[in-house]
Backbone as JSON Lines, residues from 0, in Angstrom:
{"i":0,"aa":"X","n":[145.98,37.1,71.52],"ca":[147.34,37.54,71.24],"c":[147.47,38.33,70.1]}
{"i":1,"aa":"X","n":[146.73,38.14,69.02],"ca":[146.88,39.06,67.93],"c":[146.43,40.55,68.18]}
{"i":2,"aa":"X","n":[145.32,40.58,69.05],"ca":[144.8,41.95,69.56],"c":[145.94,42.68,70.4]}
{"i":3,"aa":"X","n":[146.47,41.9,71.29],"ca":[147.61,42.52,72.15],"c":[148.64,43.08,71.3]}
{"i":4,"aa":"X","n":[149.06,42.25,70.36],"ca":[150.17,42.8,69.39],"c":[149.81,43.98,68.61]}
{"i":5,"aa":"X","n":[148.55,43.87,68.14],"ca":[148.06,45.0,67.44],"c":[147.93,46.28,68.14]}
{"i":6,"aa":"X","n":[147.61,46.31,69.42],"ca":[147.35,47.42,70.28],"c":[148.88,48.03,70.55]}
{"i":7,"aa":"X","n":[149.74,47.12,70.81],"ca":[151.11,47.58,71.16],"c":[151.81,48.25,69.93]}
{"i":8,"aa":"X","n":[151.62,47.56,68.79],"ca":[152.32,48.05,67.55],"c":[151.68,49.37,67.1]}
{"i":9,"aa":"X","n":[150.41,49.5,67.18],"ca":[149.73,50.79,66.75],"c":[150.08,51.89,67.69]}
{"i":10,"aa":"X","n":[150.44,51.64,68.81],"ca":[150.75,52.83,69.82],"c":[152.2,53.18,69.61]}
{"i":11,"aa":"X","n":[153.03,52.4,69.02],"ca":[154.41,52.73,68.88],"c":[154.71,53.49,67.58]}
{"i":12,"aa":"X","n":[154.01,53.17,66.52],"ca":[154.33,53.76,65.19],"c":[153.67,55.05,64.8]}
{"i":13,"aa":"X","n":[154.18,55.82,63.82],"ca":[153.6,56.97,63.32],"c":[152.54,56.68,62.32]}
{"i":14,"aa":"X","n":[152.54,55.52,61.66],"ca":[151.48,55.18,60.71],"c":[150.78,53.99,61.12]}
{"i":15,"aa":"X","n":[149.85,54.05,62.05],"ca":[149.07,52.97,62.72],"c":[148.28,52.24,61.64]}
{"i":16,"aa":"X","n":[147.81,52.98,60.57],"ca":[147.03,52.32,59.47],"c":[147.86,51.37,58.62]}
{"i":17,"aa":"X","n":[149.04,51.45,58.69],"ca":[150.0,50.44,57.86],"c":[150.43,49.31,58.64]}
{"i":18,"aa":"X","n":[149.93,49.13,59.91],"ca":[150.18,47.88,60.76],"c":[149.41,46.75,60.36]}
{"i":19,"aa":"X","n":[150.07,45.7,60.01],"ca":[149.51,44.45,59.5],"c":[149.92,43.23,60.16]}
{"i":20,"aa":"X","n":[149.13,42.52,60.68],"ca":[149.44,41.33,61.46],"c":[148.83,40.03,60.84]}
{"i":21,"aa":"X","n":[149.7,39.2,60.49],"ca":[149.15,37.84,59.95],"c":[149.48,36.66,61.02]}
{"i":22,"aa":"X","n":[148.46,35.91,61.21],"ca":[148.68,34.79,62.04],"c":[148.95,33.48,61.27]}
{"i":23,"aa":"X","n":[149.95,32.81,61.53],"ca":[150.39,31.66,60.79],"c":[150.36,30.47,61.92]}
{"i":24,"aa":"X","n":[149.59,29.47,61.78],"ca":[149.71,28.34,62.74],"c":[150.78,27.35,62.21]}
{"i":25,"aa":"X","n":[151.51,26.99,63.14],"ca":[152.71,26.03,62.91],"c":[152.41,24.71,63.6]}
{"i":26,"aa":"X","n":[153.58,24.0,63.55],"ca":[153.49,22.64,64.17],"c":[153.41,22.82,65.68]}
{"i":27,"aa":"X","n":[153.06,21.71,66.35],"ca":[152.94,21.63,67.88],"c":[152.34,22.82,68.56]}
{"i":28,"aa":"X","n":[151.24,23.33,67.91],"ca":[150.43,24.44,68.49],"c":[151.28,25.79,68.65]}
{"i":29,"aa":"X","n":[152.22,25.92,67.79],"ca":[152.93,27.29,67.99],"c":[152.3,28.18,66.87]}
{"i":30,"aa":"X","n":[151.89,29.37,67.33],"ca":[151.34,30.35,66.48],"c":[152.4,31.52,66.19]}
{"i":31,"aa":"X","n":[152.62,31.73,64.92],"ca":[153.61,32.82,64.63],"c":[152.8,34.03,64.18]}
{"i":32,"aa":"X","n":[153.12,35.22,64.72],"ca":[152.44,36.34,64.32],"c":[153.43,37.26,63.66]}
{"i":33,"aa":"X","n":[153.12,37.48,62.25],"ca":[153.98,38.15,61.41],"c":[153.58,39.72,61.52]}
{"i":34,"aa":"X","n":[154.37,40.63,62.0],"ca":[154.11,42.01,62.2],"c":[154.76,42.77,61.03]}
{"i":35,"aa":"X","n":[153.92,43.47,60.25],"ca":[154.54,44.36,59.2],"c":[154.12,45.78,59.48]}
{"i":36,"aa":"X","n":[155.1,46.63,59.4],"ca":[154.82,48.1,59.69],"c":[155.51,48.78,58.47]}
{"i":37,"aa":"X","n":[155.19,50.17,58.39],"ca":[155.88,50.95,57.47],"c":[157.34,50.95,57.57]}
{"i":38,"aa":"X","n":[157.99,51.11,56.5],"ca":[159.58,51.08,56.55],"c":[160.01,52.13,57.48]}
{"i":39,"aa":"X","n":[159.49,53.34,57.43],"ca":[159.87,54.27,58.33],"c":[159.67,54.06,59.89]}
{"i":40,"aa":"X","n":[158.81,53.08,60.19],"ca":[158.46,52.78,61.47],"c":[159.26,51.68,62.09]}
{"i":41,"aa":"X","n":[160.1,50.97,61.21],"ca":[160.64,49.77,61.62],"c":[161.59,49.96,62.95]}
{"i":42,"aa":"X","n":[162.4,51.14,62.93],"ca":[163.13,51.36,64.07],"c":[162.36,51.58,65.27]}
{"i":43,"aa":"X","n":[161.27,52.12,65.31],"ca":[160.47,52.32,66.44],"c":[159.89,51.0,67.01]}
{"i":44,"aa":"X","n":[159.69,50.1,66.18],"ca":[159.25,48.78,66.58],"c":[160.32,47.88,67.11]}
{"i":45,"aa":"X","n":[161.47,47.93,66.59],"ca":[162.76,47.22,66.95],"c":[163.33,47.77,68.1]}
{"i":46,"aa":"X","n":[163.59,49.08,68.08],"ca":[164.27,49.81,69.22],"c":[165.59,49.65,69.33]}
{"i":47,"aa":"X","n":[166.38,50.34,70.08],"ca":[167.89,50.25,70.27],"c":[168.19,48.85,70.75]}
{"i":48,"aa":"X","n":[169.14,48.16,69.92],"ca":[169.57,46.96,70.12],"c":[168.51,45.91,70.49]}
{"i":49,"aa":"X","n":[167.34,46.14,69.78],"ca":[166.19,45.12,69.74],"c":[165.41,45.09,71.01]}
{"i":50,"aa":"X","n":[165.59,46.12,71.94],"ca":[164.91,46.02,73.24],"c":[163.56,46.02,73.11]}
{"i":51,"aa":"X","n":[162.84,46.87,72.24],"ca":[161.45,47.02,72.18],"c":[160.83,45.71,71.57]}
{"i":52,"aa":"X","n":[161.49,45.17,70.51],"ca":[161.11,43.95,69.89],"c":[161.12,42.82,70.95]}
{"i":53,"aa":"X","n":[162.15,42.76,71.77],"ca":[162.23,41.71,72.81],"c":[161.01,41.92,73.84]}
{"i":54,"aa":"X","n":[160.84,43.12,74.1],"ca":[159.64,43.31,75.14],"c":[158.37,42.98,74.51]}
{"i":55,"aa":"X","n":[158.1,43.2,73.21],"ca":[156.92,42.85,72.57],"c":[156.73,41.41,72.66]}
{"i":56,"aa":"X","n":[157.82,40.65,72.25],"ca":[157.83,39.21,72.17],"c":[157.52,38.61,73.56]}
{"i":57,"aa":"X","n":[158.09,39.31,74.61],"ca":[157.8,38.79,75.94],"c":[156.36,38.97,76.36]}
{"i":58,"aa":"X","n":[155.64,40.02,75.99],"ca":[154.35,40.28,76.42],"c":[153.38,39.32,75.6]}
{"i":59,"aa":"X","n":[153.69,39.13,74.27],"ca":[152.87,38.19,73.6],"c":[153.12,36.8,74.05]}
{"i":60,"aa":"X","n":[154.28,36.4,74.34],"ca":[154.42,34.98,74.9],"c":[153.71,34.72,76.16]}
{"i":61,"aa":"X","n":[153.66,35.81,77.08],"ca":[152.94,35.71,78.26],"c":[151.31,35.65,77.92]}
{"i":62,"aa":"X","n":[150.92,36.52,76.99],"ca":[149.4,36.29,76.66],"c":[149.11,34.98,76.16]}
{"i":63,"aa":"X","n":[150.1,34.45,75.35],"ca":[149.9,32.98,74.75],"c":[149.85,31.91,76.02]}
{"i":64,"aa":"X","n":[150.8,32.17,76.85],"ca":[150.83,31.19,77.94],"c":[149.5,31.2,78.74]}
{"i":65,"aa":"X","n":[148.87,32.24,78.84],"ca":[147.79,32.3,79.51],"c":[146.53,31.49,78.88]}
{"i":66,"aa":"X","n":[146.73,31.4,77.51],"ca":[145.77,30.61,76.83],"c":[146.26,29.21,76.59]}
{"i":67,"aa":"X","n":[147.42,28.84,77.18],"ca":[147.95,27.38,77.08],"c":[148.57,27.19,75.64]}
{"i":68,"aa":"X","n":[149.11,28.25,75.09],"ca":[149.51,28.09,73.69],"c":[150.92,28.69,73.65]}
{"i":69,"aa":"X","n":[151.64,28.55,72.58],"ca":[153.01,29.1,72.3],"c":[152.85,30.05,71.08]}
{"i":70,"aa":"X","n":[153.65,31.17,71.19],"ca":[153.49,32.06,70.27],"c":[155.0,32.67,70.0]}
{"i":71,"aa":"X","n":[155.14,33.2,68.71],"ca":[156.37,33.76,68.37],"c":[156.0,34.94,67.52]}
{"i":72,"aa":"X","n":[156.78,36.11,67.62],"ca":[156.59,37.26,66.83],"c":[157.69,37.5,65.8]}
{"i":73,"aa":"X","n":[157.35,37.51,64.5],"ca":[158.25,37.86,63.55],"c":[158.02,39.28,63.01]}
{"i":74,"aa":"X","n":[159.01,40.2,63.06],"ca":[158.86,41.58,62.55],"c":[159.5,41.56,61.13]}
{"i":75,"aa":"X","n":[158.52,41.78,60.09],"ca":[158.93,41.82,58.69],"c":[158.86,43.27,58.16]}
């Protein structure tokens, strides 16, 4: 899941070296992935009306479901 998010995020931004993903394990086997990007790249990751962010979350949830886990993405 983390690798999928990293590939997606790095392909969207202008500064791929500033992409940082932290994995935080929560209760009931939910994994939260905290995505940090450069301030200038926030709009590219979020998209108009949050459409890109929603698509990223959908893909990560699908990857997690394949591994019988739950995942959430926080864009910080």
